[in-house]
N, CA, C and O atoms as a GROMACS GRO file, in nm:
protein
  472
    1MET      N    1  -0.345   2.701  -1.277
    1MET     CA    2  -0.300   2.565  -1.252
    1MET      C    3  -0.211   2.564  -1.129
    1MET      O    4  -0.121   2.647  -1.115
    2THR      N    5  -0.236   2.470  -1.041
    2THR     CA    6  -0.154   2.460  -0.921
    2THR      C    7  -0.025   2.386  -0.954
    2THR      O    8  -0.009   2.329  -1.062
    3ALA      N    9   0.067   2.388  -0.858
    3ALA     CA   10   0.197   2.322  -0.879
    3ALA      C   11   0.179   2.171  -0.893
    3ALA      O   12   0.251   2.107  -0.970
    4ALA      N   13   0.084   2.112  -0.818
    4ALA     CA   14   0.064   1.968  -0.824
    4ALA      C   15   0.010   1.926  -0.960
    4ALA      O   16   0.052   1.824  -1.014
    5THR      N   17  -0.081   2.004  -1.016
    5THR     CA   18  -0.134   1.967  -1.148
    5THR      C   19  -0.032   1.992  -1.256
    5THR      O   20  -0.031   1.920  -1.356
    6GLN      N   21   0.054   2.093  -1.241
    6GLN     CA   22   0.161   2.114  -1.337
    6GLN      C   23   0.260   1.999  -1.334
    6GLN      O   24   0.306   1.955  -1.440
    7ASP      N   25   0.294   1.948  -1.213
    7ASP     CA   26   0.384   1.833  -1.203
    7ASP      C   27   0.322   1.711  -1.268
    7ASP      O   28   0.390   1.636  -1.338
    8ALA      N   29   0.192   1.689  -1.243
    8ALA     CA   30   0.124   1.573  -1.300
    8ALA      C   31   0.114   1.585  -1.451
    8ALA      O   32   0.126   1.485  -1.522
    9ALA      N   33   0.092   1.706  -1.502
    9ALA     CA   34   0.081   1.725  -1.645
    9ALA      C   35   0.217   1.712  -1.714
    9ALA      O   36   0.223   1.672  -1.830
   10ALA      N   37   0.325   1.745  -1.644
   10ALA     CA   38   0.459   1.739  -1.703
   10ALA      C   39   0.509   1.596  -1.717
   10ALA      O   40   0.589   1.568  -1.806
   11GLN      N   41   0.464   1.505  -1.632
   11GLN     CA   42   0.511   1.366  -1.638
   11GLN      C   43   0.431   1.289  -1.742
   11GLN      O   44   0.309   1.306  -1.753
   12PRO      N   45   0.498   1.204  -1.819
   12PRO     CA   46   0.421   1.119  -1.910
   12PRO      C   47   0.341   1.016  -1.832
   12PRO      O   48   0.370   0.986  -1.716
   13ARG      N   49   0.239   0.963  -1.898
   13ARG     CA   50   0.148   0.870  -1.831
   13ARG      C   51   0.221   0.746  -1.781
   13ARG      O   52   0.191   0.698  -1.671
   14SER      N   53   0.316   0.694  -1.856
   14SER     CA   54   0.387   0.573  -1.814
   14SER      C   55   0.468   0.597  -1.687
   14SER      O   56   0.478   0.508  -1.602
   15ALA      N   57   0.525   0.717  -1.672
   15ALA     CA   58   0.602   0.748  -1.551
   15ALA      C   59   0.510   0.758  -1.430
   15ALA      O   60   0.547   0.716  -1.320
   16ARG      N   61   0.389   0.813  -1.449
   16ARG     CA   62   0.294   0.821  -1.338
   16ARG      C   63   0.247   0.683  -1.296
   16ARG      O   64   0.233   0.656  -1.176
   17VAL      N   65   0.222   0.596  -1.393
   17VAL     CA   66   0.179   0.459  -1.362
   17VAL      C   67   0.290   0.384  -1.289
   17VAL      O   68   0.265   0.312  -1.193
   18LEU      N   69   0.413   0.402  -1.335
   18LEU     CA   70   0.527   0.336  -1.270
   18LEU      C   71   0.546   0.391  -1.128
   18LEU      O   72   0.577   0.315  -1.036
   19PHE      N   73   0.529   0.522  -1.111
   19PHE     CA   74   0.540   0.579  -0.976
   19PHE      C   75   0.432   0.521  -0.885
   19PHE      O   76   0.459   0.488  -0.770
   20LEU      N   77   0.310   0.509  -0.936
   20LEU     CA   78   0.203   0.452  -0.854
   20LEU      C   79   0.231   0.306  -0.819
   20LEU      O   80   0.200   0.262  -0.708
   21ALA      N   81   0.291   0.231  -0.911
   21ALA     CA   82   0.327   0.092  -0.882
   21ALA      C   83   0.433   0.086  -0.771
   21ALA      O   84   0.425   0.002  -0.681
   22VAL      N   85   0.531   0.175  -0.778
   22VAL     CA   86   0.634   0.181  -0.675
   22VAL      C   87   0.572   0.223  -0.542
   22VAL      O   88   0.605   0.168  -0.437
   23ALA      N   89   0.483   0.322  -0.547
   23ALA     CA   90   0.417   0.370  -0.424
   23ALA      C   91   0.333   0.260  -0.360
   23ALA      O   92   0.331   0.248  -0.238
   24ILE      N   93   0.263   0.182  -0.440
   24ILE     CA   94   0.181   0.072  -0.386
   24ILE      C   95   0.270  -0.037  -0.327
   24ILE      O   96   0.240  -0.091  -0.221
   25ALA      N   97   0.378  -0.070  -0.397
   25ALA     CA   98   0.469  -0.174  -0.346
   25ALA      C   99   0.529  -0.131  -0.211
   25ALA      O  100   0.532  -0.210  -0.117
   26PHE      N  101   0.575  -0.008  -0.203
   26PHE     CA  102   0.629   0.039  -0.076
   26PHE      C  103   0.519   0.058   0.027
   26PHE      O  104   0.543   0.045   0.147
   27GLY      N  105   0.399   0.089  -0.018
   27GLY     CA  106   0.286   0.101   0.074
   27GLY      C  107   0.259  -0.029   0.147
   27GLY      O  108   0.222  -0.029   0.264
   28LEU      N  109   0.277  -0.141   0.078
   28LEU     CA  110   0.260  -0.271   0.144
   28LEU      C  111   0.366  -0.293   0.251
   28LEU      O  112   0.337  -0.350   0.356
   29LEU      N  113   0.488  -0.250   0.225
   29LEU     CA  114   0.594  -0.264   0.325
   29LEU      C  115   0.569  -0.173   0.445
   29LEU      O  116   0.592  -0.212   0.559
   30TYR      N  117   0.522  -0.052   0.418
   30TYR     CA  118   0.487   0.038   0.528
   30TYR      C  119   0.368  -0.017   0.606
   30TYR      O  120   0.362  -0.004   0.728
   31ALA      N  121   0.273  -0.079   0.536
   31ALA     CA  122   0.157  -0.139   0.604
   31ALA      C  123   0.200  -0.253   0.695
   31ALA      O  124   0.141  -0.273   0.801
   32TYR      N  125   0.303  -0.328   0.654
   32TYR     CA  126   0.354  -0.434   0.741
   32TYR      C  127   0.411  -0.374   0.870
   32TYR      O  128   0.389  -0.429   0.978
   33ASP      N  129   0.482  -0.262   0.859
   33ASP     CA  130   0.533  -0.196   0.979
   33ASP      C  131   0.419  -0.144   1.066
   33ASP      O  132   0.427  -0.148   1.189
   34LEU      N  133   0.313  -0.096   1.003
   34LEU     CA  134   0.196  -0.052   1.078
   34LEU      C  135   0.132  -0.170   1.152
   34LEU      O  136   0.093  -0.157   1.268
   35PHE      N  137   0.122  -0.284   1.084
   35PHE     CA  138   0.068  -0.405   1.148
   35PHE      C  139   0.154  -0.446   1.267
   35PHE      O  140   0.101  -0.484   1.372
   36GLU      N  141   0.287  -0.439   1.251
   36GLU     CA  142   0.377  -0.472   1.362
   36GLU      C  143   0.355  -0.378   1.480
   36GLU      O  144   0.358  -0.421   1.596
   37ALA      N  145   0.333  -0.250   1.453
   37ALA     CA  146   0.313  -0.153   1.560
   37ALA      C  147   0.183  -0.182   1.635
   37ALA      O  148   0.179  -0.173   1.758
   38VAL      N  149   0.078  -0.216   1.562
   38VAL     CA  150  -0.049  -0.249   1.628
   38VAL      C  151  -0.036  -0.377   1.709
   38VAL      O  152  -0.085  -0.385   1.822
   39ALA      N  153   0.031  -0.477   1.653
   39ALA     CA  154   0.051  -0.602   1.725
   39ALA      C  155   0.136  -0.580   1.850
   39ALA      O  156   0.108  -0.638   1.955
   40ASN      N  157   0.240  -0.497   1.839
   40ASN     CA  158   0.322  -0.466   1.956
   40ASN      C  159   0.242  -0.395   2.064
   40ASN      O  160   0.263  -0.417   2.183
   41THR      N  161   0.151  -0.309   2.022
   41THR     CA  162   0.067  -0.239   2.120
   41THR      C  163  -0.016  -0.338   2.200
   41THR      O  164  -0.021  -0.331   2.323
   42PHE      N  165  -0.082  -0.429   2.130
   42PHE     CA  166  -0.162  -0.530   2.200
   42PHE      C  167  -0.074  -0.618   2.290
   42PHE      O  168  -0.113  -0.652   2.401
   43GLY      N  169   0.045  -0.653   2.241
   43GLY     CA  170   0.135  -0.737   2.319
   43GLY      C  171   0.186  -0.668   2.444
   43GLY      O  172   0.192  -0.728   2.551
   44VAL      N  173   0.223  -0.541   2.432
   44VAL     CA  174   0.274  -0.466   2.547
   44VAL      C  175   0.165  -0.448   2.651
   44VAL      O  176   0.189  -0.464   2.771
   45VAL      N  177   0.043  -0.415   2.607
   45VAL     CA  178  -0.068  -0.396   2.701
   45VAL      C  179  -0.099  -0.526   2.773
   45VAL      O  180  -0.123  -0.526   2.894
   46ALA      N  181  -0.100  -0.637   2.701
   46ALA     CA  182  -0.128  -0.767   2.764
   46ALA      C  183  -0.016  -0.806   2.861
   46ALA      O  184  -0.043  -0.854   2.971
   47GLN      N  185   0.107  -0.784   2.820
   47GLN     CA  186   0.220  -0.819   2.907
   47GLN      C  187   0.221  -0.735   3.034
   47GLN      O  188   0.247  -0.786   3.142
   48LEU      N  189   0.193  -0.606   3.021
   48LEU     CA  190   0.188  -0.520   3.139
   48LEU      C  191   0.069  -0.556   3.228
   48LEU      O  192   0.077  -0.542   3.351
   49GLY      N  193  -0.041  -0.601   3.169
   49GLY     CA  194  -0.155  -0.645   3.249
   49GLY      C  195  -0.120  -0.765   3.333
   49GLY      O  196  -0.155  -0.772   3.451
   50GLU      N  197  -0.050  -0.861   3.273
   50GLU     CA  198  -0.006  -0.980   3.349
   50GLU      C  199   0.094  -0.941   3.458
   50GLU      O  200   0.088  -0.992   3.569
   51TYR      N  201   0.185  -0.850   3.424
   51TYR     CA  202   0.283  -0.806   3.523
   51TYR      C  203   0.213  -0.738   3.641
   51TYR      O  204   0.248  -0.762   3.756
   52ASN      N  205   0.116  -0.654   3.610
   52ASN     CA  206   0.046  -0.581   3.718
   52ASN      C  207  -0.033  -0.676   3.808
   52ASN      O  208  -0.044  -0.652   3.928
   53GLU      N  209  -0.088  -0.782   3.750
   53GLU     CA  210  -0.157  -0.882   3.833
   53GLU      C  211  -0.060  -0.948   3.930
   53GLU      O  212  -0.090  -0.963   4.049
   54LEU      N  213   0.055  -0.988   3.878
   54LEU     CA  214   0.154  -1.052   3.965
   54LEU      C  215   0.212  -0.952   4.065
   54LEU      O  216   0.240  -0.988   4.180
   55ALA      N  217   0.231  -0.828   4.022
   55ALA     CA  218   0.285  -0.726   4.113
   55ALA      C  219   0.189  -0.699   4.228
   55ALA      O  220   0.232  -0.677   4.341
   56ALA      N  221   0.060  -0.700   4.200
   56ALA     CA  222  -0.039  -0.678   4.304
   56ALA      C  223  -0.039  -0.792   4.406
   56ALA      O  224  -0.061  -0.770   4.525
   57GLU      N  225  -0.014  -0.914   4.358
   57GLU     CA  226  -0.011  -1.029   4.449
   57GLU      C  227   0.106  -1.022   4.547
   57GLU      O  228   0.092  -1.062   4.663
   58VAL      N  229   0.220  -0.972   4.502
   58VAL     CA  230   0.338  -0.970   4.588
   58VAL      C  231   0.363  -0.832   4.649
   58VAL      O  232   0.461  -0.814   4.722
   59GLY      N  233   0.276  -0.736   4.622
   59GLY     CA  234   0.287  -0.606   4.685
   59GLY      C  235   0.382  -0.508   4.618
   59GLY      O  236   0.429  -0.415   4.683
   60LEU      N  237   0.412  -0.528   4.489
   60LEU     CA  238   0.499  -0.434   4.417
   60LEU      C  239   0.415  -0.325   4.350
   60LEU      O  240   0.294  -0.338   4.337
   61ASP      N  241   0.482  -0.219   4.308
   61ASP     CA  242   0.413  -0.111   4.237
   61ASP      C  243   0.373  -0.159   4.097
   61ASP      O  244   0.443  -0.238   4.034
   62GLU      N  245   0.260  -0.110   4.051
   62GLU     CA  246   0.213  -0.146   3.917
   62GLU      C  247   0.282  -0.058   3.814
   62GLU      O  248   0.320   0.056   3.842
   63ALA      N  249   0.298  -0.111   3.694
   63ALA     CA  250   0.359  -0.037   3.584
   63ALA      C  251   0.249   0.023   3.496
   63ALA      O  252   0.149  -0.041   3.468
   64ALA      N  253   0.270   0.146   3.455
   64ALA     CA  254   0.174   0.214   3.368
   64ALA      C  255   0.200   0.177   3.222
   64ALA      O  256   0.314   0.150   3.184
   65VAL      N  257   0.096   0.177   3.143
   65VAL     CA  258   0.109   0.149   3.000
   65VAL      C  259   0.161   0.276   2.932
   65VAL      O  260   0.103   0.383   2.951
   66PRO      N  261   0.268   0.266   2.854
   66PRO     CA  262   0.324   0.385   2.788
   66PRO      C  263   0.246   0.421   2.661
   66PRO      O  264   0.293   0.399   2.549
   67TRP      N  265   0.126   0.476   2.680
   67TRP     CA  266   0.037   0.501   2.567
   67TRP      C  267   0.096   0.597   2.465
   67TRP      O  268   0.078   0.578   2.345
   68VAL      N  269   0.166   0.699   2.510
   68VAL     CA  270   0.221   0.798   2.416
   68VAL      C  271   0.320   0.731   2.321
   68VAL      O  272   0.316   0.756   2.201
   69ILE      N  273   0.406   0.648   2.374
   69ILE     CA  274   0.504   0.580   2.290
   69ILE      C  275   0.436   0.481   2.196
   69ILE      O  276   0.473   0.472   2.079
   70LEU      N  277   0.338   0.409   2.245
   70LEU     CA  278   0.269   0.311   2.161
   70LEU      C  279   0.190   0.377   2.049
   70LEU      O  280   0.189   0.328   1.936
   71ILE      N  281   0.125   0.488   2.080
   71ILE     CA  282   0.049   0.559   1.976
   71ILE      C  283   0.144   0.625   1.876
   71ILE      O  284   0.114   0.628   1.756
   72ALA      N  285   0.256   0.677   1.923
   72ALA     CA  286   0.355   0.734   1.832
   72ALA      C  287   0.410   0.627   1.738
   72ALA      O  288   0.434   0.655   1.620
   73ASN      N  289   0.428   0.507   1.788
   73ASN     CA  290   0.477   0.397   1.705
   73ASN      C  291   0.374   0.360   1.598
   73ASN      O  292   0.410   0.328   1.485
   74ILE      N  293   0.245   0.365   1.634
   74ILE     CA  294   0.140   0.335   1.537
   74ILE      C  295   0.133   0.444   1.430
   74ILE      O  296   0.113   0.414   1.312
   75ALA      N  297   0.150   0.570   1.469
   75ALA     CA  298   0.138   0.681   1.375
   75ALA      C  299   0.260   0.697   1.286
   75ALA      O  300   0.254   0.766   1.184
   76LEU      N  301   0.371   0.635   1.322
   76LEU     CA  302   0.497   0.656   1.253
   76LEU      C  303   0.493   0.614   1.106
   76LEU      O  304   0.533   0.693   1.019
   77ALA      N  305   0.448   0.494   1.076
   77ALA     CA  306   0.449   0.445   0.938
   77ALA      C  307   0.358   0.526   0.846
   77ALA      O  308   0.401   0.565   0.738
   78PRO      N  309   0.233   0.555   0.885
   78PRO     CA  310   0.151   0.636   0.794
   78PRO      C  311   0.204   0.777   0.772
   78PRO      O  312   0.194   0.830   0.661
   79VAL      N  313   0.260   0.837   0.875
   79VAL     CA  314   0.312   0.973   0.862
   79VAL      C  315   0.433   0.976   0.769
   79VAL      O  316   0.442   1.062   0.681
   80LEU      N  317   0.525   0.884   0.787
   80LEU     CA  318   0.644   0.883   0.702
   80LEU      C  319   0.612   0.838   0.560
   80LEU      O  320   0.676   0.885   0.466
   81TYR      N  321   0.514   0.750   0.542
   81TYR     CA  322   0.473   0.712   0.407
   81TYR      C  323   0.413   0.832   0.335
   81TYR      O  324   0.443   0.855   0.218
   82THR      N  325   0.329   0.906   0.404
   82THR     CA  326   0.268   1.025   0.343
   82THR      C  327   0.376   1.126   0.304
   82THR      O  328   0.370   1.185   0.196
   83GLY      N  329   0.472   1.145   0.391
   83GLY     CA  330   0.582   1.236   0.360
   83GLY      C  331   0.664   1.188   0.241
   83GLY      O  332   0.699   1.267   0.154
   84ALA      N  333   0.695   1.059   0.237
   84ALA     CA  334   0.771   1.005   0.125
   84ALA      C  335   0.691   1.015  -0.005
   84ALA      O  336   0.748   1.042  -0.111
   85PHE      N  337   0.561   0.993   0.002
   85PHE     CA  338   0.477   1.004  -0.117
   85PHE      C  339   0.476   1.148  -0.168
   85PHE      O  340   0.491   1.171  -0.288
   86LEU      N  341   0.458   1.243  -0.078
   86LEU     CA  342   0.453   1.383  -0.120
   86LEU      C  343   0.586   1.432  -0.175
   86LEU      O  344   0.589   1.512  -0.268
   87ILE      N  345   0.695   1.385  -0.117
   87ILE     CA  346   0.827   1.424  -0.168
   87ILE      C  347   0.858   1.350  -0.298
   87ILE      O  348   0.908   1.410  -0.393
   88GLY      N  349   0.830   1.221  -0.302
   88GLY     CA  350   0.867   1.139  -0.417
   88GLY      C  351   0.789   1.167  -0.543
   88GLY      O  352   0.840   1.144  -0.652
   89ARG      N  353   0.668   1.217  -0.532
   89ARG     CA  354   0.587   1.237  -0.652
   89ARG      C  355   0.640   1.349  -0.740
   89ARG      O  356   0.602   1.359  -0.856
   90ARG      N  357   0.726   1.433  -0.688
   90ARG     CA  358   0.782   1.543  -0.766
   90ARG      C  359   0.914   1.506  -0.834
   90ARG      O  360   0.974   1.589  -0.902
   91HIS      N  361   0.959   1.384  -0.815
   91HIS     CA  362   1.089   1.342  -0.867
   91HIS      C  363   1.071   1.226  -0.964
   91HIS      O  364   0.961   1.177  -0.986
   92SER      N  365   1.183   1.184  -1.022
   92SER     CA  366   1.180   1.068  -1.112
   92SER      C  367   1.149   0.942  -1.032
   92SER      O  368   1.158   0.942  -0.909
   93VAL      N  369   1.114   0.836  -1.102
   93VAL     CA  370   1.075   0.711  -1.035
   93VAL      C  371   1.190   0.651  -0.954
   93VAL      O  372   1.166   0.610  -0.840
   94PRO      N  373   1.313   0.644  -1.006
   94PRO     CA  374   1.421   0.589  -0.921
   94PRO      C  375   1.447   0.674  -0.796
   94PRO      O  376   1.473   0.620  -0.689
   95THR      N  377   1.440   0.804  -0.810
   95THR     CA  378   1.459   0.891  -0.695
   95THR      C  379   1.345   0.873  -0.595
   95THR      O  380   1.369   0.871  -0.475
   96ALA      N  381   1.223   0.860  -0.645
   96ALA     CA  382   1.108   0.837  -0.558
   96ALA      C  383   1.123   0.705  -0.483
   96ALA      O  384   1.089   0.696  -0.366
   97ALA      N  385   1.174   0.602  -0.552
   97ALA     CA  386   1.196   0.473  -0.486
   97ALA      C  387   1.298   0.487  -0.374
   97ALA      O  388   1.283   0.425  -0.268
   98LEU      N  389   1.402   0.567  -0.396
   98LEU     CA  390   1.501   0.590  -0.290
   98LEU      C  391   1.441   0.668  -0.174
   98LEU      O  392   1.476   0.644  -0.058
   99VAL      N  393   1.351   0.761  -0.203
   99VAL     CA  394   1.284   0.836  -0.096
   99VAL      C  395   1.198   0.742  -0.014
   99VAL      O  396   1.199   0.747   0.109
  100PHE      N  397   1.122   0.654  -0.082
  100PHE     CA  398   1.041   0.555  -0.010
  100PHE      C  399   1.129   0.462   0.073
  100PHE      O  400   1.094   0.428   0.186
  101LEU      N  401   1.241   0.420   0.016
  101LEU     CA  402   1.332   0.330   0.088
  101LEU      C  403   1.393   0.399   0.210
  101LEU      O  404   1.405   0.338   0.316
  102GLY      N  405   1.430   0.525   0.196
  102GLY     CA  406   1.481   0.600   0.310
  102GLY      C  407   1.376   0.616   0.420
  102GLY      O  408   1.407   0.605   0.539
  103GLY      N  409   1.253   0.642   0.379
  103GLY     CA  410   1.144   0.652   0.477
  103GLY      C  411   1.120   0.520   0.547
  103GLY      O  412   1.093   0.517   0.667
  104LEU      N  413   1.127   0.411   0.472
  104LEU     CA  414   1.108   0.279   0.532
  104LEU      C  415   1.219   0.246   0.631
  104LEU      O  416   1.193   0.187   0.736
  105ALA      N  417   1.341   0.284   0.597
  105ALA     CA  418   1.453   0.264   0.691
  105ALA      C  419   1.433   0.347   0.818
  105ALA      O  420   1.462   0.301   0.928
  106ALA      N  421   1.384   0.470   0.800
  106ALA     CA  422   1.358   0.555   0.916
  106ALA      C  423   1.247   0.496   1.004
  106ALA      O  424   1.255   0.502   1.126
  107VAL      N  425   1.144   0.441   0.941
  107VAL     CA  426   1.036   0.377   1.017
  107VAL      C  427   1.090   0.261   1.098
  107VAL      O  428   1.057   0.246   1.216
  108GLY      N  429   1.175   0.180   1.037
  108GLY     CA  430   1.232   0.066   1.108
  108GLY      C  431   1.318   0.108   1.226
  108GLY      O  432   1.307   0.053   1.335
  109ALA      N  433   1.403   0.207   1.202
  109ALA     CA  434   1.492   0.253   1.309
  109ALA      C  435   1.415   0.319   1.423
  109ALA      O  436   1.441   0.293   1.540
  110LEU      N  437   1.320   0.404   1.388
  110LEU     CA  438   1.243   0.473   1.492
  110LEU      C  439   1.150   0.377   1.566
  110LEU      O  440   1.129   0.392   1.686
  111SER      N  441   1.096   0.279   1.495
  111SER     CA  442   1.010   0.179   1.562
  111SER      C  443   1.090   0.100   1.665
  111SER      O  444   1.042   0.077   1.776
  112LEU      N  445   1.210   0.060   1.628
  112LEU     CA  446   1.294  -0.013   1.724
  112LEU      C  447   1.329   0.074   1.843
  112LEU      O  448   1.332   0.026   1.957
  113SER      N  449   1.356   0.201   1.818
  113SER     CA  450   1.388   0.291   1.929
  113SER      C  451   1.269   0.311   2.021
  113SER      O  452   1.284   0.312   2.143
  114LEU      N  453   1.150   0.328   1.963
  114LEU     CA  454   1.031   0.348   2.045
  114LEU      C  455   0.997   0.222   2.127
  114LEU      O  456   0.959   0.231   2.243
  115ILE      N  457   1.013   0.105   2.065
  115ILE     CA  458   0.984  -0.020   2.138
  115ILE      C  459   1.086  -0.041   2.248
  115ILE      O  460   1.053  -0.097   2.353
  116ALA      N  461   1.210   0.003   2.227
  116ALA     CA  462   1.310  -0.008   2.333
  116ALA      C  463   1.272   0.077   2.454
  116ALA      O  464   1.302   0.039   2.567
  117PHE      N  465   1.208   0.191   2.432
  117PHE     CA  466   1.162   0.275   2.541
  117PHE      C  467   1.038   0.220   2.610
  117PHE      O  468   1.019   0.239   2.730
  118ALA      N  469   0.954   0.151   2.532
  118ALA     CA  470   0.830   0.096   2.590
  118ALA      C  471   0.866  -0.025   2.672
  118ALA      O  472   0.778  -0.088   2.731
   0.00000   0.00000   0.00000
């Protein structure tokens, strides 16, 4: 038996169902952050396209799209949700909820930092 199946076997069924309910609820919040990251990507690319058109008209240098930062912002929510899920599933439901909440706070803070750089 692996460690994951031993953990699953040790928890009662009601605790696993409650953990999955908490994971799904926080998953929706993480999905909202993912949606914001995708929307920001489209917005930044469109805004830089308009800027580059105007810059070309007046003879200024064009700005490059910060793809690395934008892709990192998109990957942030799924990566931290997966980490919170893997860490939280080994703990009690209230502790798992705190792990998900901490991950969500980290996603928010890091997303704001990445957008500030973009």
